[in-house]
N, C-alpha and C positions, 0 to 999 in steps of 0.2 A: 378603223380596223387595222391591225398590224399584220402585214404580210411578210413572210420569210422567203428569202431566195434559196436556191440550192446550196449556197455556201453557209447557211445558218444565220445570215445577217438579216436584220429587219429592213424593210423598205423605208426610205426616208419619208417622214410625214408630209402630206400636202398641206399647204397653207393658202388661205384666202386673204388678200389684202383688204383692210377695212374699207377702202374706197369702192370695192366691188360688192359690199354687203348692203342689202336693203334694210331699212329701219325695222321691218317686221322680223327679219332674221336676228338682228341684234337684240331686239326685245325678247324674242323667244328664247335665245340663248341665256339671257339674264333672268328668265322667269323661274328657273329651277333652283331650289335651295342648295343642292349639292354643288351646282356650277357657281352659284354666288359664293359659297364657302371657298371653292377653289380660287376664284378671282380675288377674294379678300386676302387669302393666305399669300397668293402671288404678289399682291400689291404691297404687302409688308415684308417681302423678301427681296434680296438682291437678285438681279437678272442672272439666269442660268444656275442658280444655287439650289433649286428644288427639283428632285427627281419625282417621277410620277408616283412612286410608292411612298413618298414622304408625307403625304397629305392625310390628315385625320378625318376621313369622311366615312359614313356608314354604308359603303357599297363595296361589292367585290371588284376583282380586277377587270372583268369584262365590262361591267357598268362604268367603271372609272375610265376605261379606254373610250367608251362611247361619249362620256361627258367631255373628255378632252377633244374628241373629234368635233363635237358640236362647237366648242369654244374656238377651235382652229377655224372651222367653217364660218364663224361669225367675225373672224379677224381679231379676236381678243387675245389669243395665245399663240406663241411661236414655240416650236419644240425642235430640239436637235439631239442626236445621239452622241454621247461621250462614253466610249467603251460600251459596257453592258447597260449603262444608265441612259434613260431618256430624260433630258432636263428641259425646263420650261422658263419662259419669260412672258410677262404680261406686256402686251403691245399698247401700253397706256397712251403714249404720245401719238401714235398713229390712229388709235381708236378715238382719242379726244379730238383730233383734227377732223375726223369724219362725223362724229356725234358729240359736239361740245357739251360738256356737263353731264352726259348720261352716266358715264362710269363713276363720276364723283357722287352722283345721287345714290348709286348702288353701294358704293364703298362706305358712305356715311349712314346708310340705312340701318335699321335695327333688325331687319330680317335676315 
């Protein structure tokens, strides 16, 4: 959820480090086709090069915000604000250290 302060700026997103994520939460985050699509697109993009609105997924803004919140909560995605844009990075190295091979299975899957 994006909260706005009185000055019109969004609150910075909260992130969960992969070390603090139970395996069930990681698997649940990667069980949704929209989130898999987001992860795959991030994996093939340079860090911090993709804004939230640049993904071609069949959901509205509110649902997309929810999907990014789930991915942040599972330690898969880190986000930061650059002016009016919220940009993303896949936390592949950190996630791989916590769950070796899991992300590679998702990335090479056909689903």
